[in-house]
C-alpha positions in Angstrom: -68.0 15.8 33.0 -66.8 19.0 34.5 -67.4 17.7 38.1 -64.5 15.2 37.5 -62.2 17.6 35.8 -58.9 18.8 37.4 -57.9 22.5 37.6 -56.2 24.2 34.7 -53.0 24.5 36.8 -52.8 20.8 37.5 -53.7 20.0 33.8 -50.9 22.2 32.6 -48.4 20.8 35.1 -49.2 17.2 34.0 -48.9 18.1 30.3 -45.6 20.0 31.0 -44.2 16.9 32.8 -45.2 14.6 29.9 -43.6 16.9 27.4 -40.4 17.4 29.3 -40.1 13.7 30.2 -40.5 12.7 26.5 -37.9 15.2 25.6 -35.5 13.8 28.2 -36.2 10.3 26.9 -35.4 11.4 23.3 -32.2 13.0 24.4 -31.1 9.8 26.2 -32.0 7.7 23.2 -29.7 9.9 21.0 -26.8 9.7 23.5 -27.1 5.9 23.8 -27.3 5.5 20.1 -24.0 7.3 19.6 -22.2 5.5 22.4 -23.5 1.9 22.1 -23.5 -0.6 19.3 -27.1 -1.6 20.2 -29.5 0.5 22.4 -33.1 -0.4 21.3 -34.0 -1.7 24.8 -33.9 1.9 26.0 -37.3 2.2 24.3 -38.7 0.7 27.5 -37.4 3.7 29.6 -39.9 6.2 28.1 -42.5 5.7 30.8 -39.9 6.2 33.6 -38.7 9.4 32.0 -42.2 10.7 31.8 -43.2 9.7 35.3 -40.0 11.2 36.6 -40.6 14.6 35.1 -44.3 14.7 35.9 -43.3 14.1 39.5 -40.8 17.0 39.4 -43.0 19.5 37.6 -46.2 18.7 39.4 -44.8 18.7 43.0 -45.7 22.4 43.3 -49.4 21.6 42.7 -50.0 19.3 45.7 -49.2 16.2 43.7 -46.9 13.7 45.4 -46.0 10.2 44.3 -44.7 6.8 45.3 -42.9 4.0 43.5 -45.0 0.9 42.7 -43.7 -2.4 41.4 -45.4 -4.8 39.0 -43.8 -8.1 39.3 -40.2 -8.3 40.6 -38.6 -5.5 38.5 -41.1 -3.3 36.6 -41.4 0.0 38.4 -43.8 3.0 37.8 -45.1 5.9 39.7 -48.5 6.4 41.2 -49.4 10.0 41.8 -51.5 11.3 44.7 -53.5 14.5 44.3 -54.9 16.2 47.3 -58.2 18.1 46.7 -59.5 19.4 50.0 -60.4 16.4 52.1 -60.4 14.1 49.0 -57.4 12.2 47.6 -57.1 11.1 44.0 -54.9 8.5 42.5 -53.4 9.1 39.0 -51.2 7.0 36.7 -49.9 7.9 33.2 -49.9 5.5 30.3 -48.9 5.5 26.6 -51.9 4.5 24.6 -53.1 3.6 21.1 -56.6 4.0 19.9 -58.2 1.5 17.5 -61.5 1.6 15.7 -63.2 -1.6 16.7 -64.2 -2.4 20.2 -62.7 -5.0 22.6 -63.6 -8.7 22.2 -67.2 -9.2 23.6 -66.3 -12.2 25.7 -63.0 -11.0 27.0 -62.8 -9.9 30.6 -59.8 -7.9 31.9 -58.0 -9.1 35.0 -55.1 -7.1 36.4 -54.3 -4.4 38.9 -56.0 -1.7 36.8 -59.3 -3.5 37.2 -58.6 -3.6 40.9 -57.9 0.1 41.1 -61.0 0.9 39.1 -63.0 -0.3 42.0 -62.2 3.1 43.5 -64.5 4.7 41.0 -67.3 2.2 41.4 -69.7 4.6 43.3 -69.0 7.5 40.9 -71.2 6.1 38.1 -73.9 4.2 39.8 -76.6 6.8 39.1 -74.9 8.5 36.2 -74.3 5.9 33.5 -76.4 7.9 31.0 -73.9 10.7 31.0 -71.4 8.6 28.9 -71.7 7.0 25.5 -69.6 3.9 24.7 -67.7 4.3 21.4 -66.7 1.6 18.9 -63.1 2.5 19.7 -60.8 0.4 21.9 -57.8 1.8 23.6 -54.6 -0.2 24.2 -52.4 0.8 27.0 -48.6 0.3 27.1 -48.1 -2.2 29.8 -44.9 -4.0 30.8 -45.1 -7.8 30.6 -45.2 -7.9 34.4 -48.1 -5.5 34.5 -50.4 -7.3 32.2 -51.4 -10.0 34.7 -50.3 -8.2 37.9 -52.6 -8.5 40.9 -52.0 -6.3 43.9 -52.3 -7.9 47.3 -52.8 -4.7 49.3 -54.8 -2.0 47.6 -55.8 1.1 49.7 -59.1 1.6 47.9 -60.7 3.5 50.8 -57.9 6.0 50.8 -58.9 7.5 47.5 -62.2 8.9 46.1 -61.1 8.8 42.4 -58.7 6.9 40.2 -57.6 8.6 37.0 -55.5 7.3 34.0 -53.9 10.0 31.9 -53.3 8.6 28.4 -51.0 10.0 25.8 -50.7 8.9 22.2 -47.7 9.2 19.8 -48.2 9.6 16.1 -46.3 8.1 13.2 -43.9 11.0 13.3 -43.1 10.1 16.9 -44.7 13.3 18.2 -47.1 13.4 21.1 -50.5 13.6 19.4 -53.0 13.7 22.2 -53.3 13.7 26.0 -56.5 12.7 27.7 -57.8 12.6 31.3 -59.8 9.5 31.8 -61.5 7.7 34.7 -61.6 3.9 34.4 -64.7 2.0 35.4 -65.4 -1.7 35.8 -68.4 -2.6 33.7 -69.4 -6.2 34.0 -65.8 -7.4 34.3 -64.5 -5.2 31.5 -62.5 -2.0 32.0 -63.9 1.0 30.2 -61.9 4.3 30.1 -64.3 7.2 30.4 -62.9 10.4 28.8 -63.3 13.3 31.3 -61.2 16.0 29.5 -59.0 16.3 26.4 -55.8 18.0 27.6 -54.2 18.2 24.2 -54.6 22.0 23.9 -52.3 22.4 27.0 -49.5 21.3 24.7 -49.8 24.6 23.0 -49.2 26.5 26.2 -46.4 24.3 27.5 -42.9 25.7 28.0 -41.6 22.4 26.5 -41.8 21.9 22.8 -41.2 18.6 20.9 -40.1 19.0 17.3 -39.2 16.7 14.4 -35.6 17.4 15.3 -36.3 16.3 18.8 -37.4 12.8 17.6 -34.5 12.3 15.2 -33.0 9.5 17.4 -36.0 7.3 17.0 -37.5 8.4 13.7 -36.7 5.2 11.9 -38.2 2.9 14.6 -41.6 1.3 14.1 -44.5 3.7 14.9 -46.0 1.2 17.3 -44.0 -1.7 18.7 -46.2 -4.8 18.9 -44.1 -5.9 21.9 -45.4 -2.8 23.8 -49.0 -3.1 22.9 -49.5 -6.8 22.6 -52.4 -9.1 23.4 -56.0 -8.6 24.3 -55.1 -8.1 27.9 -54.1 -4.5 27.1 -57.3 -3.6 25.2 -60.0 -1.7 26.9 -63.3 0.0 26.0 -63.6 3.8 25.6 -66.5 6.1 26.3 -67.0 9.9 26.1 -69.2 12.3 28.0 -72.6 12.8 26.3 -72.3 16.5 26.8 -69.0 16.5 24.8 -70.6 14.7 21.8 -73.6 17.1 21.9 -71.2 20.1 21.8 -69.5 18.6 18.7 -72.8 18.2 16.7 
């Protein structure tokens, strides 16, 4: 869906920020491992490192940010992208893709579903452009985020809401980065893939190697405490034009 894609400059800035933030996180994990008897809880700081560096790298591309709280203590960044007279909202989340789809009778209820209302009008007359896949995507959400409901959501301020997902493979390397638009479909959240940004990792000035991930190489590939419960599982669809190109 090229109408919903971002510019190459913005895509590269976002990927650079994710790469640099993950590198900073890995460096801190190494430092804490050397200085502390126990430091596993620092695994929860990955998202903060990545948000921080995306904010710093992307500020030259008309992307600003503000801090948002989920619950009393969990903080993350929401990014604002100005495109002419339009304003887009972006957040970045670690994700895991599974083969089977989400439970048929389960309905998602949290702030992501609320924010997805921003995109409600985008797909009213264009549902045939996407194909639902048998995959489900699980997002890394803090315990406070899973059930968080926002009281004051500025839906009218934005014309689009994006979630940028990144996956980490068994070697602890970033495997893929995708630009998605979430949509509320009958009370269930479906992430619609707009563009695969993975190739921008090849042109990034920040490189993550097996040496970089040495501090966390012995940890479980996917911590169940970070991707736990059906509340973090969402459907996934791809643009019909992309599937046709692959045939």
